[in-house]
C-alpha positions in Angstrom: -16.8 0.7 20.3 -16.9 3.8 22.5 -15.7 7.1 20.9 -12.0 7.5 21.0 -11.3 3.8 21.5 -10.7 2.8 17.9 -7.8 3.3 15.5 -7.3 7.0 14.4 -8.3 8.2 11.0 -5.8 7.8 8.2 -5.7 11.6 8.2 -3.0 11.3 10.9 -0.6 9.2 8.8 2.8 10.4 7.6 3.8 9.3 4.1 7.4 8.4 3.6 10.0 6.7 1.3 11.8 3.4 2.0 15.4 3.1 0.7 17.8 0.2 0.4 20.3 2.0 -1.9 20.8 -1.1 -4.1 23.1 -0.6 -7.1 22.6 -3.8 -9.2 25.1 -4.9 -11.8 22.7 -4.7 -14.8 22.0 -1.0 -14.1 25.1 -0.1 -12.1 25.8 3.6 -11.5 28.7 5.5 -9.9 28.1 5.0 -6.1 29.1 8.5 -5.3 26.7 10.0 -7.8 24.0 7.6 -6.7 24.2 8.5 -3.0 24.5 12.2 -3.8 21.5 12.0 -6.1 19.4 10.4 -3.4 20.5 13.1 -0.8 19.4 15.8 -3.3 16.2 13.9 -4.1 15.3 13.6 -0.4 15.8 17.4 0.1 13.5 18.0 -2.9 11.0 15.3 -1.6 10.8 17.1 1.7 10.1 20.4 0.0 7.2 19.0 -2.0 5.6 17.2 0.9 7.2 13.8 1.8 7.1 13.4 5.6 9.7 10.8 6.3 12.4 8.5 4.9 13.1 5.0 6.3 16.4 3.3 5.7 16.9 -0.5 5.7 19.9 -2.8 6.3 21.6 -5.9 4.9 25.2 -7.0 4.6 27.2 -8.8 2.0 24.8 -8.2 -0.9 26.6 -8.1 -4.2 24.5 -5.0 -5.3 25.7 -2.9 -2.4 22.5 -3.0 -0.3 22.7 -0.4 2.4 24.8 -1.9 5.3 24.9 1.0 7.7 21.5 2.9 7.9 22.5 5.2 10.7 25.5 6.5 8.8 23.3 7.5 5.9 20.7 8.8 8.4 23.2 11.3 9.6 23.9 12.5 6.1 20.1 12.8 5.5 19.8 14.7 8.7 22.3 17.3 7.6 20.6 17.8 4.2 17.0 18.1 5.4 15.0 20.2 7.9 11.6 18.6 8.6 11.2 15.0 7.5 11.4 12.2 10.0 14.4 9.9 9.6 13.8 6.2 10.4 15.4 2.8 10.2 13.2 0.0 8.9 14.9 -1.9 10.1 18.3 -1.7 11.9 19.3 -5.3 12.8 19.6 -4.9 16.6 21.2 -8.3 17.3 24.3 -7.4 15.3 25.4 -4.5 17.5 25.8 -3.7 21.2 23.0 -1.6 22.6 25.4 1.2 23.5 26.6 1.5 19.9 23.1 1.8 18.6 22.1 4.3 21.3 25.1 6.5 20.7 24.7 6.5 16.9 21.0 7.1 17.2 21.5 10.0 19.6 23.9 11.7 17.2 21.4 11.3 14.3 18.8 12.8 16.6 21.0 15.7 17.5 22.1 16.4 13.9 18.5 16.3 12.8 17.1 18.4 15.6 15.0 15.6 17.0 13.8 13.7 14.0 14.9 10.1 14.6 12.5 7.1 14.4 14.6 4.1 15.5 13.2 0.9 13.9 14.8 -2.3 15.2 14.4 -5.9 13.9 15.8 -9.4 14.4 17.2 -10.1 10.9 17.0 -13.5 9.1 20.3 -14.2 7.3 22.8 -16.8 8.5 25.9 -15.1 6.8 25.1 -11.8 8.5 24.9 -13.5 11.9 28.2 -15.3 11.2 29.9 -12.1 10.0 29.0 -10.3 13.2 29.4 -13.2 15.6 25.8 -13.2 16.6 23.8 -16.2 17.7 20.9 -16.2 15.2 18.9 -18.7 17.2 18.5 -16.0 19.9 17.7 -13.2 17.5 14.3 -12.3 19.0 15.6 -12.5 22.5 18.5 -10.2 21.5 16.1 -7.8 19.7 14.1 -7.4 22.9 17.2 -7.1 25.1 18.7 -4.5 22.8 15.5 -2.4 22.5 15.1 -2.4 26.3 18.7 -1.5 26.9 18.7 1.3 24.4 15.6 2.8 26.0 17.3 2.5 29.5 20.5 4.1 28.2 18.6 7.1 26.9 16.2 7.4 29.8 18.9 7.2 32.4 21.3 9.6 30.6 24.1 6.9 30.4 24.4 7.5 26.7 26.2 10.8 26.0 25.5 13.0 24.3 21.8 12.4 24.8 19.2 12.6 22.1 17.3 15.9 21.9 13.8 14.3 21.7 12.2 13.8 25.1 11.4 10.2 24.0 12.9 9.0 20.8 10.3 6.7 19.1 11.4 3.1 19.0 9.7 0.7 16.5 9.8 -3.1 16.7 9.8 -4.8 13.3 8.3 -8.2 13.1 6.0 -9.9 10.7 4.3 -12.2 13.2 2.9 -12.4 16.8 6.3 -12.6 18.4 7.3 -9.1 17.2 3.9 -7.7 18.3 4.3 -9.1 21.8 7.8 -7.7 22.1 6.6 -4.3 21.1 3.7 -4.5 23.6 5.9 -5.7 26.5 8.3 -2.9 25.9 5.6 -0.2 25.4 7.1 0.6 22.0 5.6 1.0 18.5 5.0 -1.8 16.0 6.6 -1.5 12.6 4.3 -3.8 10.6 0.9 -3.1 9.0 -1.0 -6.2 9.7 -4.5 -5.6 11.3 -4.6 -9.2 12.7 -1.6 -8.3 14.9 -3.3 -5.3 16.6 -5.2 -7.3 19.2 -2.1 -9.3 20.1 -0.1 -6.0 20.3 -2.7 -4.3 22.5 -3.0 -7.3 24.8 0.8 -7.3 25.4 0.7 -3.6 26.0 -2.0 -4.0 28.7 -0.3 -7.0 30.2 2.9 -5.1 30.7 1.1 -2.1 32.3 1.1 0.1 29.2 -1.9 1.9 27.8 -3.3 -0.2 25.0 -4.7 2.9 23.4 -1.2 4.2 22.9 -0.6 1.6 20.3 1.1 2.9 17.1 1.8 1.0 13.9 3.6 1.7 10.7 5.1 -0.1 7.7 5.5 -0.5 4.0 2.9 -0.2 1.2 4.4 -2.0 -1.7 3.2 0.3 -4.5 4.9 2.4 -7.1 2.8 5.3 -8.5 2.7 6.2 -12.1 0.6 8.2 -14.6 0.4 5.2 -16.9 0.8 2.1 -14.7 0.9 -0.5 -17.5 3.7 1.3 -19.4 5.6 1.8 -16.1 5.1 -1.9 -15.1 6.8 -3.1 -18.3 9.9 -1.0 -17.3 9.8 -2.0 -13.6 9.2 -5.7 -14.1 12.9 -6.7 -14.5 13.9 -4.7 -11.5 11.2 -6.3 -9.4 12.4 -9.7 -10.5 16.0 -8.9 -9.6 14.9 -7.5 -6.2 12.9 -10.6 -5.1 15.3 -13.2 -6.6 18.1 -11.8 -4.5 15.9 -11.8 -1.4 15.0 -15.5 -2.1 18.6 -16.5 -2.8 20.1 -14.8 0.2 17.4 -16.0 2.6 18.6 -19.6 2.2 22.3 -19.0 2.2 23.9 -21.0 5.0 20.8 -23.2 5.3 21.8 -26.6 4.0 19.4 -28.5 1.8 17.2 -25.5 1.1 16.6 -24.3 -2.4 15.6 -20.6 -3.1 12.2 -19.8 -4.5 12.0 -18.4 -8.0 10.8 -14.9 -8.4 8.1 -14.6 -11.0 7.3 -10.8 -11.2 3.8 -11.4 -12.8 2.9 -13.5 -9.8 4.2 -10.9 -7.4 2.0 -8.2 -8.9 -1.4 -8.3 -7.1 -3.9 -5.8 -8.3 -6.3 -5.7 -5.4 -6.3 -5.8 -1.6 -3.7 -4.5 0.9 -0.3 -4.0 -0.8 1.7 -5.9 1.8 5.1 -7.4 0.9 5.7 -9.3 -1.2 2.5 -8.3 -3.1 3.4 -5.5 -5.5 1.6 -3.2 -7.9 2.0 -0.1 -10.1 -1.0 2.2 -9.7 -2.3 5.7 -10.1 -2.7 7.8 -7.0 -6.5 7.3 -7.2 -6.0 3.5 -7.4 -3.6 3.6 -4.5 -6.0 5.5 -2.3 -8.8 3.0 -2.9 -6.5 0.2 -1.6 -4.8 2.2 1.2 -7.7 3.8 3.0 -9.7 0.7 4.1 -6.5 -1.1 5.0 -4.8 1.6 7.0 -8.0 2.7 8.8 -8.1 -0.7 10.6 -5.0 0.2 12.6 -3.5 3.1 14.6 -1.4 3.9 11.6 1.2 6.6 12.2 3.5 6.0 9.2 3.2 4.4 5.8 6.2 4.3 3.5 6.8 3.3 -0.1 9.9 2.0 -1.9 11.8 4.9 -3.3 13.1 2.7 -6.1 12.9 -0.9 -7.1 16.5 -2.2 -7.6 17.9 0.6 -9.7 14.9 1.5 -11.8 15.1 4.5 -14.1 15.3 8.0 -12.5 12.3 9.4 -14.4 10.1 6.7 -12.9 11.5 7.3 -9.4 11.0 11.1 -9.6 7.5 10.9 -10.9 6.6 8.3 -8.3 7.9 10.6 -5.5 6.1 13.5 -7.0 2.8 11.7 -7.2 3.2 10.5 -3.6 3.9 14.0 -2.3 1.5 16.1 -4.5 -1.4 13.8 -5.1 -1.6 10.7 -2.8 -0.5 12.3 0.5 -2.9 15.3 0.3 -5.8 13.0 -0.6 -5.0 10.6 2.2 -4.8 13.4 4.7 -7.9 15.2 3.5 -10.1 12.2 3.4 -11.0 12.9 -0.3 
């Protein structure tokens, strides 16, 4: 491959946190205190070296899963100065394009130009019904919304306008369809699957975009700890809760379909790329061994890690964030 034509070094990647703000019944906390605690933690995480935070979205979860990521993004913007603030993902089919464009522009203004807008299609029938969305057209609606948001920003129809010259838009999608949408639109791809890169670049080129402008990001499903086995014993029930709710809610509204059963020991995979739902608890050195060969296969711009697994203990969360910022991120960036 000619020089300059391959994926960039992982030394360019930004390390972030991925938040869903779950507050499960078995470990329930005061919601006000929990949100305030995370705003304080993000300001601290920024100071010690975390580059970004990514906020996700679901509706009608009993544990209070974050329903409005751009609302929280505005609060994060007001409490931080440097970190990028992303959505991973905002369910684009549930809202008009103008609504997303206006809310996103305000977050960009409040943050001084730090928004990363990640858009996805969603997958839950009750959410589509609650918002009056045709779920059978969710990928078409995702593409339509992303294109319209870009047009509203580029043409100045959305007021006030974002302060970034071009707000990054990321298309979330686990398979080829999402990669083709991102390519056709000339946007970034919010999934870290090396096998999607050729499809993504082909779609970029086919739509007249520069295939070398490809950018990818996504989740590394790891929690860092000094003693991974001791931490794993404490995290296991939280991981089981997390994935059982995903399995249960995924089949709601789908007649005749039974949810899978979450077995945390089966979800824990101790080698290879840590792609969802594969999970592990590792030291920073172990994380680096698994991240570097995986991320270097792609034009990786962002990699983010769960901030917490379904209400796990604060001491585990804080040490995880500390190890990400002070040990993993510097080693990843330096090539050590």
